[in-house]
C-alpha positions as CSV (number, residue, x, y, z in Angstrom):
1,X,-78.0,-19.2,38.7
2,X,-74.9,-16.8,40.1
3,X,-71.8,-17.4,39.1
4,X,-70.2,-16.7,42.8
5,X,-65.9,-17.2,43.7
6,X,-65.8,-20.8,44.0
7,X,-67.8,-21.7,40.7
8,X,-65.1,-18.6,38.6
9,X,-62.2,-20.9,40.5
10,X,-63.2,-24.0,39.3
11,X,-63.9,-22.9,35.8
12,X,-60.4,-21.4,35.9
13,X,-58.9,-24.7,37.0
14,X,-60.2,-26.4,34.0
15,X,-59.6,-24.0,31.6
16,X,-56.0,-23.9,32.5
17,X,-55.9,-27.6,32.6
18,X,-58.0,-28.3,29.6
19,X,-55.2,-26.0,28.0
20,X,-52.1,-27.8,29.3
21,X,-53.7,-31.4,28.2
22,X,-56.0,-31.5,26.3
23,X,-57.7,-34.3,28.1
24,X,-61.2,-33.9,29.8
25,X,-60.9,-32.6,33.5
26,X,-62.4,-34.4,36.4
27,X,-63.1,-33.3,40.2
28,X,-60.2,-35.4,41.6
29,X,-57.8,-33.8,39.2
30,X,-59.0,-30.0,40.2
31,X,-59.1,-30.8,44.1
32,X,-55.4,-32.9,43.6
33,X,-53.8,-30.2,41.5
34,X,-55.6,-27.1,42.3
35,X,-55.9,-26.7,46.4
36,X,-59.3,-25.1,46.4
37,X,-59.8,-26.7,50.1
38,X,-62.9,-28.0,48.6
39,X,-63.8,-31.5,48.3
40,X,-64.0,-33.6,45.3
41,X,-67.9,-33.9,46.0
42,X,-68.1,-30.0,46.5
43,X,-66.3,-29.5,42.7
44,X,-68.8,-32.0,41.2
45,X,-71.7,-30.6,42.9
46,X,-69.9,-27.0,41.4
47,X,-69.5,-28.8,37.7
48,X,-72.6,-29.7,37.7
49,X,-74.1,-26.0,38.7
50,X,-71.2,-24.6,35.6
51,X,-72.5,-27.4,33.1
52,X,-76.4,-26.5,33.5
53,X,-74.8,-22.9,32.9
54,X,-73.4,-23.7,29.6
55,X,-70.1,-23.0,30.6
56,X,-68.7,-26.4,30.4
57,X,-69.6,-29.5,29.3
58,X,-68.8,-33.6,28.8
59,X,-67.5,-34.6,25.5
60,X,-68.9,-38.3,24.6
61,X,-68.5,-40.1,27.9
62,X,-65.7,-39.2,29.5
63,X,-66.2,-38.7,32.8
64,X,-64.5,-35.6,32.7
65,X,-65.7,-31.8,31.5
66,X,-64.0,-29.1,28.9
67,X,-65.0,-25.5,28.7
68,X,-67.6,-24.3,26.1
69,X,-67.2,-21.4,24.0
70,X,-69.4,-20.0,26.5
71,X,-67.0,-20.9,29.1
72,X,-64.0,-19.4,27.3
73,X,-65.7,-16.4,26.2
74,X,-66.3,-15.6,30.6
75,X,-62.4,-16.3,31.2
76,X,-61.1,-14.2,28.8
77,X,-63.5,-11.2,29.7
78,X,-63.5,-12.1,33.3
79,X,-60.4,-14.3,34.5
80,X,-57.6,-13.8,32.3
81,X,-54.6,-12.4,33.3
82,X,-52.1,-11.6,30.4
83,X,-49.2,-13.8,30.6
84,X,-45.2,-12.4,31.2
85,X,-42.8,-12.7,28.1
86,X,-39.5,-14.2,29.4
87,X,-36.4,-11.9,29.3
88,X,-35.6,-14.0,26.6
89,X,-38.7,-13.3,24.8
90,X,-38.9,-9.6,25.0
91,X,-34.9,-9.6,23.8
92,X,-35.9,-12.3,20.9
93,X,-38.8,-10.0,19.7
94,X,-36.6,-6.4,19.9
95,X,-33.9,-7.7,18.4
96,X,-36.1,-9.1,15.4
97,X,-37.0,-5.3,15.0
98,X,-33.6,-3.7,16.0
99,X,-32.0,-5.3,12.7
100,X,-31.7,-3.1,10.2
101,X,-34.6,-3.5,7.5
102,X,-36.0,-1.0,5.7
103,X,-38.6,-3.0,3.5
104,X,-42.2,-3.5,4.5
105,X,-42.5,-6.7,3.5
106,X,-39.8,-7.8,5.3
107,X,-40.8,-6.5,8.7
108,X,-44.4,-8.2,8.2
109,X,-42.5,-11.4,7.3
110,X,-40.2,-11.0,10.5
111,X,-43.4,-10.5,13.0
112,X,-45.5,-13.7,11.4
113,X,-42.3,-15.5,12.1
114,X,-42.1,-14.7,15.7
115,X,-45.2,-14.9,16.3
116,X,-45.9,-18.4,15.3
117,X,-42.8,-19.1,17.0
118,X,-43.7,-16.8,20.7
119,X,-47.5,-18.6,20.3
120,X,-47.1,-22.1,18.6
121,X,-50.3,-21.8,16.8
122,X,-50.4,-19.9,13.0
123,X,-49.7,-16.5,12.5
124,X,-51.6,-14.3,9.3
125,X,-49.8,-11.1,8.9
126,X,-51.9,-8.2,6.6
127,X,-49.6,-6.3,4.0
128,X,-50.9,-2.8,5.0
129,X,-53.8,-1.0,2.4
130,X,-51.4,2.3,1.2
131,X,-54.5,2.3,-1.5
132,X,-56.7,3.8,1.8
133,X,-54.3,6.4,2.6
134,X,-54.7,9.7,1.2
135,X,-53.0,12.0,-0.2
136,X,-51.4,15.2,1.7
137,X,-48.7,16.8,-0.7
138,X,-47.3,16.7,-3.7
139,X,-44.5,18.8,-4.5
140,X,-41.9,18.8,-7.7
141,X,-38.6,19.9,-7.7
142,X,-36.7,20.8,-10.4
143,X,-32.9,19.0,-9.8
144,X,-31.1,20.7,-13.2
145,X,-31.3,20.4,-17.6
146,X,-34.9,18.0,-18.0
147,X,-34.6,15.9,-14.5
148,X,-37.3,16.7,-11.8
149,X,-38.4,14.5,-8.5
150,X,-41.6,14.1,-7.8
151,X,-42.4,13.8,-4.0
152,X,-45.3,12.2,-2.6
153,X,-46.3,13.2,0.8
154,X,-49.6,10.1,2.1
155,X,-51.7,10.8,5.8
156,X,-49.8,7.7,7.1
157,X,-46.7,9.5,7.4
158,X,-45.0,7.9,4.0
159,X,-43.0,9.3,1.9
160,X,-42.8,7.9,-1.5
161,X,-40.3,10.0,-4.4
162,X,-39.3,9.0,-8.2
163,X,-37.0,10.6,-10.5
164,X,-39.0,12.0,-13.6
165,X,-37.6,13.4,-17.4
166,X,-39.1,17.0,-18.4
167,X,-39.1,19.1,-20.9
168,X,-35.9,21.6,-21.3
169,X,-37.9,24.3,-20.9
170,X,-40.0,23.3,-17.6
171,X,-39.1,26.3,-14.9
172,X,-39.3,25.8,-11.2
173,X,-42.7,27.9,-11.4
174,X,-44.1,25.6,-14.0
175,X,-43.8,22.6,-11.5
176,X,-45.1,24.6,-8.5
177,X,-47.8,25.1,-10.4
178,X,-48.8,21.8,-11.0
179,X,-48.1,21.2,-7.4
180,X,-50.3,23.6,-6.3
181,X,-53.5,22.0,-8.9
182,X,-52.3,18.2,-7.3
183,X,-52.4,19.8,-4.1
184,X,-55.6,21.4,-4.1
185,X,-57.5,18.6,-5.9
186,X,-56.1,15.7,-4.1
187,X,-55.6,16.7,-1.3
188,X,-57.3,14.3,1.7
189,X,-58.2,12.0,-1.2
190,X,-57.3,8.4,-1.1
191,X,-56.5,6.3,-4.2
192,X,-60.1,4.6,-4.4
193,X,-62.3,7.9,-4.6
194,X,-60.2,10.3,-6.7
195,X,-63.2,10.1,-9.4
196,X,-62.8,10.5,-13.6
197,X,-64.3,14.0,-13.7
198,X,-61.5,15.2,-10.9
199,X,-58.6,14.0,-13.1
200,X,-60.7,15.4,-16.3
201,X,-60.5,18.7,-14.0
202,X,-57.0,18.6,-13.4
203,X,-55.8,18.1,-17.4
204,X,-58.0,21.1,-17.8
205,X,-56.2,23.2,-15.4
206,X,-52.8,22.1,-16.7
207,X,-54.1,21.5,-20.3
208,X,-50.0,23.1,-21.6
209,X,-48.3,20.2,-19.3
210,X,-50.5,17.5,-20.4
211,X,-46.9,15.3,-20.7
212,X,-45.6,15.9,-17.3
213,X,-48.9,15.3,-15.8
214,X,-49.2,11.8,-17.4
215,X,-45.6,10.7,-16.2
216,X,-46.7,12.7,-12.2
217,X,-49.6,10.8,-12.4
218,X,-48.7,7.7,-13.1
219,X,-45.9,7.5,-11.2
220,X,-48.3,9.1,-7.7
221,X,-50.1,5.7,-8.7
222,X,-47.2,3.4,-9.0
223,X,-45.9,4.5,-6.0
224,X,-48.2,4.5,-3.1
225,X,-49.8,0.2,-4.9
226,X,-46.0,-0.7,-5.9
227,X,-46.2,-3.1,-2.6
228,X,-49.1,-5.9,-3.0
229,X,-51.2,-4.7,-0.7
230,X,-53.5,-8.1,-0.3
231,X,-50.8,-10.0,0.3
232,X,-51.4,-12.1,3.8
233,X,-48.0,-13.1,5.4
234,X,-48.7,-16.7,6.5
235,X,-46.5,-18.3,9.4
236,X,-46.2,-21.3,11.2
237,X,-49.5,-23.1,9.7
238,X,-48.4,-27.2,11.0
239,X,-48.5,-25.6,14.4
240,X,-52.1,-26.2,14.4
241,X,-52.4,-29.1,13.0
242,X,-50.0,-30.3,15.5
243,X,-52.5,-29.8,18.0
244,X,-54.7,-32.9,19.1
245,X,-58.0,-31.3,17.5
246,X,-56.7,-31.3,14.2
247,X,-55.8,-34.7,14.3
248,X,-59.0,-35.9,12.1
249,X,-57.9,-35.8,8.4
250,X,-61.2,-34.1,7.5
251,X,-60.8,-31.1,9.8
252,X,-57.2,-31.0,8.3
253,X,-58.2,-30.6,4.6
254,X,-61.2,-27.8,5.6
255,X,-58.7,-25.8,7.6
256,X,-55.7,-26.2,5.1
257,X,-58.4,-25.8,1.8
258,X,-59.6,-22.3,3.9
259,X,-55.7,-21.3,4.4
260,X,-55.1,-21.2,1.1
261,X,-57.7,-18.7,0.3
262,X,-55.9,-15.4,0.5
263,X,-59.0,-13.6,-0.3
264,X,-60.7,-15.2,2.4
265,X,-57.9,-14.9,5.4
266,X,-57.6,-11.0,4.0
267,X,-61.8,-10.8,4.5
268,X,-61.5,-12.5,8.0
269,X,-58.7,-10.0,9.1
270,X,-60.5,-7.0,7.7
271,X,-63.1,-7.9,9.6
272,X,-61.4,-6.7,12.8
273,X,-59.5,-4.2,10.9
274,X,-61.9,-0.8,12.3
275,X,-61.3,-2.0,15.9
276,X,-58.4,-0.3,17.7
277,X,-56.7,-3.1,19.9
278,X,-57.6,-6.8,20.1
279,X,-60.4,-8.8,19.5
280,X,-60.9,-12.2,20.4
281,X,-63.7,-14.4,18.2
282,X,-63.8,-18.0,19.9
283,X,-65.6,-20.7,17.8
284,X,-68.8,-19.9,16.6
285,X,-68.4,-16.2,17.2
286,X,-66.5,-16.7,13.1
287,X,-68.4,-16.1,10.5
288,X,-66.3,-18.5,9.0
289,X,-67.7,-22.3,9.4
290,X,-64.6,-23.4,8.4
291,X,-62.8,-21.8,11.6
292,X,-65.4,-22.6,14.2
293,X,-63.8,-24.8,15.8
294,X,-61.0,-22.5,16.5
295,X,-60.4,-19.1,18.2
296,X,-58.4,-16.2,16.5
297,X,-57.0,-13.2,18.1
298,X,-56.1,-10.0,16.1
299,X,-54.9,-6.9,16.5
300,X,-54.4,-3.7,14.3
301,X,-51.2,-2.3,13.3
302,X,-51.0,1.3,12.3
303,X,-48.4,4.9,12.2
304,X,-49.8,7.6,14.2
305,X,-53.3,7.6,14.2
306,X,-54.2,6.0,11.1
307,X,-54.8,2.1,10.8
308,X,-52.9,-0.5,8.2
309,X,-53.7,-3.5,8.6
310,X,-54.4,-6.4,11.0
311,X,-52.1,-9.0,12.4
312,X,-53.5,-12.2,14.0
313,X,-53.1,-15.9,15.5
314,X,-55.3,-18.6,14.5
315,X,-55.1,-21.9,16.9
316,X,-57.7,-24.1,18.5
317,X,-60.2,-23.0,21.0
318,X,-58.3,-24.4,23.6
319,X,-55.6,-22.1,22.8
320,X,-53.6,-20.1,25.5
321,X,-55.2,-16.8,25.2
322,X,-53.1,-15.0,28.3
323,X,-50.3,-15.9,26.2
324,X,-51.5,-14.9,22.8
325,X,-53.2,-11.9,24.0
326,X,-49.8,-11.0,25.0
327,X,-47.6,-11.8,22.1
328,X,-49.9,-10.0,20.2
329,X,-50.4,-7.0,21.7
330,X,-46.9,-6.9,21.9
331,X,-45.9,-7.3,18.0
332,X,-48.3,-5.1,16.9
333,X,-47.1,-1.6,19.0
334,X,-43.6,-2.7,17.7
335,X,-44.3,-3.2,14.6
336,X,-46.5,0.3,14.7
337,X,-43.2,1.4,15.5
338,X,-40.8,0.2,12.9
339,X,-43.4,0.5,10.4
340,X,-43.0,4.6,11.4
341,X,-39.5,4.9,11.2
342,X,-39.4,3.4,7.9
343,X,-42.4,4.9,6.0
344,X,-40.8,8.2,7.3
345,X,-37.4,7.6,6.5
346,X,-37.8,6.5,2.7
347,X,-36.8,10.4,1.2
């Protein structure tokens, strides 16, 4: 059976109405509200075909129909048109990022709050995974007697710096030698793929500067992982619980239990981490059984061409996809620009 234009119009009407009302949709409702130019009887016949094709289903004994997961998928892939944000909403987002914020955590917090506020669903924001960023350049500069500054540049553009105490006998030539060896051994490597054998090689080549090396390597590690990278910012938890789908106590318990498991949430967001752009998982497309009554829309954020993390919106399968996609796309672009400014301005 073919999905022709009339069936598309009727499916679109059912989905729009169900998103707005959370009530099963009948042929008379479609005929009255959507002016498709055909009779309720014709609409009923088309709805029967759509049900047979698996795009809509009948809940219990209701006379109306609701979209199936397949119906939502067809809508998202073929029928959905993104919703325009209002001028007021665009100003809210712009101001949220323009306010002077230098802390990465505060920017992510604001991102979560704005996403929850604009979508009325639950927002998840993953802390950047700096352990996965690679060392680009290390430089040690003598600042005075017994004082040097360690500067570490990552491939994300992030710049970390730290003052350190060095022996009075140390010269800039010594520091240049240490910097040269560190760059030769560590450039392009992430923290997770620096092996013990490599560290031993560094110590062997710089054996006479062991005390400085101990401190430098410790500071390099501390600065790069000083942010709690596994943290998930969660906003608007009660938004999703206000949806009629979640008035069932058992469903609420299951969902709340999942939202308390930070490692599980991180795994869910990590699943789409390597895909640029927006990813939409509908119902049983989600691997976790606890959210197979939900839909998840995610987008990555990045600095340059380096993906740092993921943001997402969790809602019922009846979520307003057109609005959520617009919001999350806007937020990911603004977040990427803001982090680029913050990370490259830390010197």
